GUDO-269505 format. One record per residue: x, y, z of N, C-alpha, C in turn. Coordinates in steps of 0.1 Angstrom, whole numbers, padded with zeros to 4 digits, always signed. Example, Ala and Ser with C-alpha at 12.3 -4.5 7.8 and 13.67 -1.06 7.14 Angstrom:
+0132-0057+0078+0123-0045+0078+0132-0033+0078
+0128-0022+0071+0137-0011+0071+0129+0000+0079
end
This chain:
+1571+3106+2215+1560+3102+2222+1547+3106+2215
+1547+3119+2211+1535+3124+2204+1532+3117+2191
+1543+3114+2184+1541+3106+2172+1535+3092+2175
+1540+3085+2185+1535+3072+2190+1520+3073+2194
+1517+3084+2201+1503+3085+2206+1494+3088+2195
+1498+3095+2185+1489+3098+2173+1487+3085+2165
+1498+3077+2163+1496+3064+2156+1487+3055+2163
+1489+3054+2177+1480+3045+2185+1466+3050+2184
+1463+3063+2184+1450+3068+2183+1443+3064+2170
+1451+3066+2159+1446+3062+2146+1442+3047+2145
+1451+3039+2151+1449+3024+2151+1436+3021+2159
+1434+3028+2170+1422+3025+2178+1409+3030+2171
+1411+3040+2163+1399+3045+2155+1395+3035+2144
+1405+3028+2139+1403+3019+2128+1399+3005+2133
+1402+3002+2146+1401+2989+2151+1386+2984+2151
+1376+2992+2154+1363+2987+2153+1359+2982+2139
+1363+2990+2129+1360+2986+2116+1367+2973+2111
+1380+2972+2116+1387+2960+2113+1381+2948+2119
+1377+2950+2132+1371+2939+2139+1358+2935+2132
+1350+2945+2128+1337+2942+2122+1339+2934+2109
+1349+2939+2101+1352+2932+2088+1357+2918+2090
+1365+2916+2101+1371+2903+2104+1359+2893+2108
+1350+2898+2116+1339+2890+2121+1330+2886+2109
+1328+2896+2100+1319+2893+2088+1326+2883+2080
+1339+2883+2078+1346+2873+2070+1345+2860+2076
+1347+2859+2089+1345+2846+2096+1331+2840+2095
+1321+2849+2096+1307+2845+2094+1305+2839+2081
+1310+2846+2070+1308+2841+2057+1315+2827+2055
+1327+2826+2061+1334+2813+2060+1326+2802+2067
+1321+2805+2079+1313+2795+2086+1301+2791+2078
+1294+2800+2072+1282+2797+2065+1285+2789+2052
+1296+2792+2046+1300+2785+2034+1304+2770+2037
+1310+2768+2049+1314+2755+2053+1301+2747+2056
+1292+2753+2063+1280+2746+2068+1271+2743+2056
+1271+2750+2045+1262+2748+2034+1268+2741+2023
+1280+2735+2024+1286+2728+2013+1277+2715+2011
+1273+2713+1998+1265+2702+1995+1267+2698+1980
+1262+2686+1977+1263+2682+1963+1248+2681+1958
+1246+2686+1947+1233+2685+1941+1232+2674+1931
+1224+2664+1934+1222+2653+1925+1207+2650+1923
+1203+2649+1911+1189+2647+1908+1180+2657+1914
+1185+2670+1914+1177+2682+1919+1176+2681+1934
+1184+2674+1941+1183+2673+1956+1197+2675+1961
+1198+2683+1972+1211+2686+1979+1214+2676+1990
+1226+2671+1990+1231+2662+2000+1243+2668+2007
+1244+2667+2020+1256+2673+2026+1269+2666+2023
+1280+2673+2022+1293+2667+2020+1298+2661+2033
+1293+2666+2045+1298+2661+2058+1286+2659+2067
+1286+2647+2073+1276+2645+2084+1283+2647+2097
+1278+2657+2105+1285+2660+2117+1283+2649+2127
+1293+2648+2136+1293+2638+2147+1281+2640+2156
+1275+2628+2160+1265+2628+2170+1269+2618+2181
+1260+2616+2190+1262+2606+2201+1263+2592+2195
+1258+2590+2183+1257+2576+2177+1268+2573+2168
+1273+2584+2161+1283+2581+2151+1293+2593+2150
+1305+2590+2145+1315+2601+2144+1312+2609+2131
+1320+2620+2129+1318+2627+2117+1321+2619+2105
+1313+2620+2095+1315+2612+2082+1315+2621+2070
+1323+2618+2060+1324+2626+2048+1319+2618+2036
+1312+2625+2027+1307+2619+2015+1318+2614+2007
+1319+2601+2005+1330+2595+1997+1327+2596+1982
+1314+2594+1979+1310+2596+1965+1295+2593+1964
+1289+2596+1953+1275+2594+1950+1272+2592+1936
+1261+2585+1933+1257+2582+1919+1242+2579+1919
+1237+2579+1907+1222+2576+1904+1221+2562+1899
+1213+2554+1905+1210+2541+1900+1198+2541+1891
+1200+2537+1879+1189+2537+1869+1183+2523+1867
+1170+2523+1864+1163+2510+1861+1163+2509+1846
+1169+2498+1841+1170+2496+1826+1176+2508+1819
+1185+2515+1826+1193+2526+1821+1184+2538+1817
+1171+2538+1821+1162+2549+1817+1156+2556+1829
+1150+2548+1838+1143+2554+1850+1152+2555+1862
+1153+2567+1868+1161+2569+1880+1154+2563+1892
+1161+2553+1898+1155+2546+1910+1158+2553+1923
+1171+2555+1925+1175+2561+1937+1189+2568+1935
+1192+2577+1945+1206+2582+1946+1213+2574+1956
+1224+2568+1952+1232+2561+1962+1244+2570+1967
+1245+2570+1980+1256+2579+1986+1263+2570+1996
+1276+2572+1996+1285+2565+2006+1292+2575+2015
+1288+2574+2028+1295+2583+2038+1305+2574+2046
+1317+2580+2049+1327+2572+2056+1334+2580+2066
+1337+2574+2077+1346+2580+2087+1360+2582+2082
+1364+2573+2074+1377+2573+2067+1376+2571+2052
+1374+2582+2045+1371+2580+2030+1383+2573+2023
+1379+2566+2012+1389+2559+2004+1386+2561+1990
+1396+2558+1981+1395+2560+1967+1397+2547+1959
+1398+2536+1966+1399+2523+1959+1389+2513+1965
+1386+2503+1958+1377+2493+1963+1382+2486+1975
+1394+2482+1976+1400+2475+1987+1401+2484+1999
+1405+2497+1997+1406+2506+2008+1393+2509+2015
+1382+2510+2007+1369+2512+2012+1363+2500+2019
+1364+2489+2013+1359+2476+2019+1366+2472+2032
+1380+2473+2031+1388+2469+2043+1388+2478+2054
+1383+2491+2052+1383+2501+2063+1374+2496+2074
+1379+2498+2086+1371+2493+2098+1363+2505+2105
+1363+2517+2099+1356+2528+2104+1341+2527+2101
+1334+2537+2107+1320+2538+2105+1317+2541+2090
+1307+2534+2084+1303+2536+2070+1288+2536+2069
+1283+2544+2060+1268+2544+2057+1265+2545+2042
+1257+2535+2038+1252+2535+2024+1238+2541+2025
+1236+2551+2017+1223+2558+2017+1216+2555+2003
+1203+2551+2004+1195+2549+1992+1184+2559+1993
+1185+2570+1985+1176+2581+1985+1166+2578+1974
+1153+2575+1977+1144+2571+1967+1140+2582+1957
+1140+2579+1944+1136+2589+1934+1123+2586+1928
+1118+2573+1929+1106+2569+1923+1094+2575+1931
+1083+2578+1924+1071+2583+1932+1066+2573+1942
+1067+2560+1939+1064+2549+1948+1073+2538+1946
+1077+2531+1956+1086+2520+1955+1084+2510+1967
+1088+2498+1965+1087+2488+1975+1101+2485+1980
+1103+2488+1993+1116+2485+1999+1120+2471+1998
+1111+2462+1999+1113+2448+1998+1118+2444+1984
+1112+2451+1973+1116+2448+1960+1131+2453+1957
+1134+2464+1963+1147+2470+1961+1157+2460+1968
+1154+2455+1980+1163+2446+1987+1164+2433+1980
+1153+2428+1974+1154+2416+1966+1163+2418+1954
+1162+2429+1948+1170+2432+1936+1185+2432+1940
+1188+2438+1952+1201+2439+1957+1207+2425+1960
+1198+2416+1966+1202+2403+1969+1205+2395+1956
+1196+2396+1946+1198+2389+1934+1211+2393+1927
+1215+2406+1929+1227+2411+1923+1239+2405+1930
+1238+2401+1942+1249+2394+1949+1253+2381+1943
+1243+2374+1938+1245+2361+1931+1253+2352+1940
+1248+2349+1952+1256+2341+1962+1251+2326+1961
+1260+2318+1965+1257+2304+1967+1250+2303+1981
+1244+2291+1984+1238+2289+1997+1248+2291+2008
+1260+2285+2006+1270+2286+2016+1275+2301+2018
+1276+2308+2007+1280+2322+2009+1269+2330+2015
+1257+2327+2012+1246+2335+2019+1245+2332+2034
+1247+2319+2038+1247+2316+2052+1259+2323+2059
+1270+2325+2053+1281+2332+2059+1279+2346+2062
+1268+2352+2057+1266+2367+2059+1261+2370+2073
+1257+2360+2080+1254+2362+2094+1239+2362+2098
+1230+2361+2088+1216+2361+2090+1209+2355+2078
+1198+2348+2080+1190+2343+2068+1186+2355+2059
+1189+2353+2046+1186+2364+2037+1172+2368+2037
+1163+2359+2039+1148+2363+2040+1145+2372+2051
+1152+2370+2062+1150+2379+2074+1156+2393+2070
+1167+2394+2063+1173+2406+2060+1164+2414+2050
+1158+2407+2040+1149+2413+2030+1137+2418+2037
+1132+2411+2047+1120+2415+2055+1123+2429+2062
+1135+2431+2066+1138+2444+2073+1135+2456+2063
+1136+2454+2050+1134+2464+2040+1120+2466+2036
+1111+2457+2041+1097+2456+2036+1089+2468+2041
+1091+2480+2035+1084+2492+2039+1081+2499+2026
+1069+2505+2025+1065+2513+2013+1073+2526+2013
+1078+2529+2001+1087+2541+2000+1081+2550+1989
+1085+2563+1991+1081+2573+1981+1093+2582+1979
+1092+2590+1969+1103+2599+1965+1107+2607+1977
+1120+2607+1980+1125+2615+1991+1128+2606+2004
+1122+2594+2004+1124+2585+2016+1138+2579+2014
+1144+2575+2026+1157+2570+2026+1158+2557+2033
+1167+2548+2028+1171+2536+2035+1186+2537+2038
+1190+2534+2050+1205+2534+2053+1209+2520+2057
+1220+2516+2051+1227+2504+2055+1240+2508+2060
+1242+2505+2073+1254+2511+2080+1263+2500+2085
+1276+2503+2085+1285+2494+2093+1289+2501+2105
+1286+2495+2117+1289+2501+2130+1300+2493+2136
+1312+2498+2137+1323+2491+2143+1320+2484+2156
+1323+2472+2158+1321+2465+2170+1306+2460+2172
+1298+2464+2162+1284+2460+2163+1280+2451+2151
+1282+2456+2139+1279+2449+2127+1271+2458+2117
+1262+2452+2110+1254+2459+2100+1240+2463+2106
+1237+2476+2104+1224+2481+2109+1216+2486+2097
+1204+2483+2097+1195+2487+2086+1184+2496+2091
+1184+2508+2085+1174+2519+2090+1166+2522+2077
+1153+2522+2079+1144+2526+2068+1135+2537+2073
+1135+2548+2066+1127+2560+2070+1129+2563+2085
+1141+2564+2089+1145+2568+2102+1142+2558+2113
+1138+2546+2109+1134+2535+2119+1144+2524+2118
+1151+2520+2129+1160+2509+2129+1152+2496+2127
+1154+2489+2116+1147+2477+2113+1154+2465+2117
+1167+2466+2119+1174+2454+2124+1189+2456+2125
+1196+2448+2133+1210+2449+2135+1215+2434+2134
+1225+2432+2125+1231+2419+2123+1245+2420+2126
+1250+2411+2135+1263+2411+2140+1273+2405+2129
+1274+2413+2118+1282+2408+2107+1287+2419+2099
+1300+2420+2096+1306+2430+2087+1305+2424+2073
+1304+2411+2072+1304+2405+2058+1291+2409+2051
+1280+2411+2058+1268+2415+2052+1269+2429+2046
+1274+2438+2054+1276+2451+2048+1286+2451+2037
+1297+2444+2038+1306+2443+2027+1300+2437+2014
+1290+2428+2016+1283+2422+2004+1275+2433+1997
+1267+2440+2005+1259+2451+1999+1268+2461+1993
+1279+2465+1999+1288+2475+1994+1294+2470+1981
+1297+2457+1980+1303+2451+1968+1294+2453+1956
+1281+2454+1958+1272+2456+1946+1275+2469+1940
+1279+2479+1948+1282+2492+1943+1296+2493+1937
+1306+2487+1945+1320+2490+1941+1328+2477+1939
+1322+2466+1939+1329+2453+1938+1334+2450+1924
+1337+2438+1921+1343+2433+1908+1332+2434+1897
+1319+2433+1901+1308+2433+1891+1298+2443+1896
+1301+2456+1896+1291+2466+1900+1280+2468+1890
+1270+2477+1894+1259+2480+1885+1265+2485+1872
+1274+2494+1873+1281+2499+1861+1295+2505+1866
+1304+2506+1857+1317+2511+1860+1316+2526+1864
+1306+2533+1858+1304+2547+1861+1299+2549+1875
+1289+2540+1879+1284+2541+1892+1295+2538+1902
+1303+2528+1900+1314+2524+1909+1324+2536+1910
+1328+2542+1899+1337+2553+1900+1332+2565+1907
+1319+2568+1906+1314+2579+1913+1312+2576+1928
+1309+2564+1932+1309+2561+1946+1323+2562+1952
+1333+2558+1944+1346+2559+1949+1352+2573+1948
+1344+2582+1942+1348+2596+1941+1359+2598+1931
+1360+2590+1921+1370+2591+1911+1364+2596+1898
+1351+2599+1897+1345+2604+1885+1333+2612+1890
+1330+2624+1883+1320+2633+1887+1310+2636+1876
+1308+2627+1867+1300+2630+1855+1285+2634+1859
+1280+2628+1869+1266+2630+1873+1264+2640+1884
+1275+2645+1889+1274+2653+1901+1278+2668+1898
+1269+2677+1902+1272+2691+1902+1276+2696+1916
+1288+2700+1918+1293+2703+1931+1291+2718+1933
+1283+2722+1943+1281+2736+1946+1290+2740+1957
end
């Protein structure tokens, strides 16, 4: 009994220090999880977007830098997904929440010009454009906002709702069409993307431009 009591006493004496060490370890772990980010073009972007009342938790599927004439950095493109995927078909066919982020890198930029460039990249026939769910001129008008470095445009797929366009935290329009979102996403990861490197990085299969901290 005396031996047991002595052992128990020693354990009790160590317990506060053990508890403190455990708490410190948990705190460090929590902080490391909360601060996980990817640094791209000297800007940090979160690996995870926590769930809110508007959307579920989303994970960064991949990111890349869109260059103008292969020289000037235009924007950082990021794809967040409720259900990340590593192939073109898996990403496009997924019915979960998705968000394309256009993080402006230029000192000044025209959102309308960016949207027009995206539309031109689609190279759609009149019939294909009509099938997207809204007149393309109306869609381009939604992007018509002056942008500067650090400003963001979001093109989102909201299940059961369609495509939502947000510019500088303002909802500019909602189109009841998944095809429109898929068309925009196809510019990044479709059969004819901006570049194969850009596509691979958005799909998360190549990390040449990304420093992961």
